[in-house]
DRENTOR-933465 format. One record per atom (N, C-alpha, C): x negated, y negated, z; residue in three letters. Coordinates in steps of 0.2 Angstrom, whole numbers, padded with zeros to 4 digits, always signed. Layout:
BEGIN
XYZALA;...
//
This chain:
BEGIN
-0058-0005+0039MET;-0052-0007+0043MET;-0052-0015+0038MET;-0045-0017+0035SER;-0044-0021+0031SER;-0039-0025+0032SER;-0039-0030+0037TYR;-0033-0034+0038TYR;-0030-0040+0033TYR;-0024-0042+0035ALA;-0025-0048+0030ALA;-0026-0053+0030ALA;-0028-0058+0025PRO;-0033-0064+0026PRO;-0028-0068+0032PRO;-0031-0074+0032LEU;-0030-0078+0038LEU;-0022-0083+0036LEU;-0024-0084+0030GLY;-0018-0087+0026GLY;-0010-0084+0025GLY;-0011-0078+0025VAL;-0005-0075+0024VAL;-0001-0076+0031VAL;+0006-0076+0031LYS;+0008-0078+0036LYS;+0016-0074+0038LYS;+0017-0069+0034SER;+0022-0064+0037SER;+0017-0056+0034SER;+0014-0054+0040VAL;+0013-0048+0038VAL;+0018-0043+0040VAL;+0019-0038+0036SER;+0025-0033+0038SER;+0023-0027+0044SER;+0016-0025+0043GLY;+0013-0020+0046GLY;+0008-0015+0045GLY;+0007-0011+0050SER;+0000-0009+0050SER;+0000-0001+0049SER;-0007+0002+0049PHE;-0007+0009+0051PHE;-0012+0010+0050PHE;-0016+0017+0052VAL;-0022+0021+0050VAL;-0021+0025+0046VAL;-0026+0025+0042GLU;-0028+0032+0038GLU;-0030+0037+0042GLU;-0027+0043+0042ARG;-0029+0049+0044ARG;-0037+0052+0042ARG;-0038+0053+0036ASP;-0043+0056+0036ASP;-0051+0052+0038ASP;-0050+0046+0036HIS;-0055+0041+0039HIS;-0056+0038+0044HIS;-0049+0037+0047GLY;-0047+0031+0054GLY;-0049+0023+0051GLY;-0047+0022+0046HIS;-0048+0014+0045HIS;-0040+0014+0046HIS;-0039+0005+0047THR;-0034+0003+0047THR;-0034-0001+0042THR;-0026-0001+0040PHE;-0025-0007+0036PHE;-0017-0010+0037PHE;-0018-0017+0035GLU;-0012-0020+0035GLU;-0008-0023+0029GLU;-0001-0021+0028TYR;+0003-0024+0023TYR;+0008-0027+0023TYR;+0010-0031+0016ILE;+0016-0034+0017ILE;+0021-0033+0012ILE;+0026-0035+0013ASP;+0032-0035+0008ASP;+0029-0037+0001ASP;+0029-0033-0005ASN;+0030-0036-0012ASN;+0033-0042-0015ASN;+0032-0045-0016PRO;+0037-0050-0020PRO;+0041-0049-0025PRO;+0036-0046-0030GLU;+0039-0043-0038GLU;+0043-0036-0036GLU;+0049-0036-0041PHE;+0050-0029-0042PHE;+0050-0026-0047PHE;+0046-0022-0047VAL;+0043-0019-0055VAL;+0042-0012-0055VAL;+0046-0008-0058LEU;+0045+0000-0057LEU;+0039+0003-0062LEU;+0037+0009-0059HIS;+0030+0009-0061HIS;+0030+0015-0064HIS;+0029+0019-0069VAL;+0028+0026-0073VAL;+0024+0029-0071VAL;+0022+0035-0066PRO;+0017+0038-0065PRO;+0015+0041-0071PRO;+0008+0043-0070ALA;+0003+0047-0075ALA;+0005+0052-0077ALA;+0007+0056-0073HIS;+0008+0064-0071HIS;+0016+0063-0075HIS;+0020+0059-0075GLY;+0028+0059-0080GLY;+0032+0058-0072GLY;+0036+0060-0073GLY;+0042+0060-0069GLY;+0046+0052-0069GLY;+0051+0051-0063LYS;+0054+0046-0064LYS;+0049+0038-0062LYS;+0052+0034-0064ASN;+0051+0030-0062ASN;+0051+0027-0054ASN;+0045+0022-0051VAL;+0043+0021-0044VAL;+0044+0016-0042VAL;+0047+0014-0037HIS;+0047+0006-0036HIS;+0041+0005-0029HIS;+0036+0002-0029PHE;+0031+0001-0025PHE;+0032-0007-0019PHE;+0036-0005-0014PRO;+0040-0012-0011PRO;+0033-0014-0008PRO;+0027-0011-0005HIS;+0022-0016-0001HIS;+0016-0019-0005HIS;+0012-0020-0003LEU;+0005-0021-0005LEU;+0001-0020+0002LEU;-0004-0017+0002ILE;-0010-0016+0005ILE;-0016-0019+0005ILE;-0018-0024+0007PHE;-0025-0026+0010PHE;-0029-0022+0010PHE;-0035-0022+0004VAL;-0041-0016+0006VAL;-0047-0022+0003VAL;-0053-0019+0003GLY;-0058-0021+0002GLY;-0060-0026+0007GLY;-0066-0028+0008PRO;-0069-0034+0013PRO;-0064-0039+0013PRO;-0063-0040+0021PHE;-0058-0046+0022PHE;-0050-0047+0019PHE;-0049-0040+0015GLY;-0043-0040+0013GLY;-0041-0044+0008GLY;-0047-0046+0005GLN;-0048-0050-0002GLN;-0042-0048-0008GLN;-0042-0040-0008GLU;-0038-0037-0015GLU;-0034-0034-0012GLU;-0028-0031-0016THR;-0021-0030-0015THR;-0021-0024-0019THR;-0017-0018-0016ARG;-0014-0013-0020ARG;-0007-0013-0018ARG;-0003-0009-0024ARG;+0005-0009-0024ARG;+0005-0001-0019ARG;+0010+0000-0016ALA;+0010+0005-0012ALA;+0017+0004-0009ALA;+0020+0011-0008LEU;+0026+0013-0003LEU;+0025+0016+0003LEU;+0025+0013+0007VAL;+0023+0015+0016VAL;+0030+0019+0019VAL;+0028+0023+0019LYS;+0034+0028+0023LYS;+0031+0029+0031LYS;+0034+0032+0035GLY;+0033+0034+0040GLY;+0026+0037+0042GLY;+0025+0042+0039SER;+0021+0046+0040SER;+0013+0046+0035SER;+0017+0044+0028VAL;+0012+0043+0022VAL;+0013+0039+0019VAL;+0009+0038+0015VAL;+0009+0031+0011VAL;+0007+0033+0002VAL;+0010+0031-0002HIS;+0009+0033-0010HIS;+0006+0023-0011HIS;+0000+0026-0015VAL;-0006+0018-0014VAL;-0006+0021-0022VAL;-0003+0016-0027VAL;-0006+0014-0034VAL;-0014+0013-0034VAL;-0020+0019-0036THR;-0025+0015-0035THR;-0028+0016-0042THR;-0024+0017-0048ASP;-0028+0016-0053ASP;-0022+0017-0060ASP;-0024+0012-0065GLU;-0019+0012-0072GLU;-0023+0014-0077GLU;-0018+0019-0080THR;-0020+0022-0087THR;-0016+0021-0093THR;-0018+0024-0099ASP;-0013+0023-0104ASP;-0007+0027-0103ASP;-0005+0031-0099PHE;+0001+0033-0098PHE;+0003+0032-0092PHE;+0001+0029-0087GLY;+0006+0025-0082GLY;+0000+0025-0077GLY;+0003+0023-0069PHE;+0000+0023-0064PHE;-0004+0029-0061PHE;-0009+0028-0059VAL;-0011+0035-0054VAL;-0010+0034-0045VAL;-0008+0038-0043VAL;-0005+0036-0037VAL;-0008+0041-0033VAL;-0010+0038-0025GLU;-0013+0044-0021GLU;-0008+0043-0016GLU;-0010+0048-0013LYS;-0006+0049-0005LYS;-0009+0049+0001LYS;-0009+0045+0004TRP;-0013+0046+0011TRP;-0009+0046+0016TRP;-0013+0052+0021ASN;-0007+0054+0027ASN;-0011+0048+0030ASN;-0004+0046+0035ILE;-0007+0038+0039ILE;-0005+0042+0047ILE;-0006+0039+0052LYS;-0004+0039+0059LYS;-0003+0032+0063LYS;-0001+0031+0067ASN;-0001+0023+0070ASN;+0003+0019+0066ASN;+0009+0022+0063HIS;+0013+0016+0059HIS;+0016+0011+0062HIS;+0015+0004+0061ARG;+0018-0001+0066ARG;+0022-0007+0061ARG;+0028-0007+0062LYS;+0032-0014+0059LYS;+0029-0018+0063LYS;+0028-0023+0062TYR;+0029-0029+0063TYR;+0036-0035+0065TYR;+0038-0037+0071ALA;+0042-0042+0070ALA;+0043-0047+0066ALA;+0048-0048+0061LYS;+0048-0054+0059LYS;+0050-0061+0060LYS;
//
């Protein structure tokens, strides 16, 4: 489980990763950057930051949808490596 640190004021939502059952919280990404996938293809915007690691100290860029999350896991010379996570219990928090 990885929740947002206490200093974060506007958490956008949470979800449970389906394969391992870990819960993650996420916020809106304040930066608008288009990323080139390592396998080629069109540029992708990742509008969310997922809190990962112990106590949510690290973040990863992501695109959170209803039942799937696309997470940037690595950066190569050719672009970003993106993993697809199947999720359940996706909750959007009121703002």
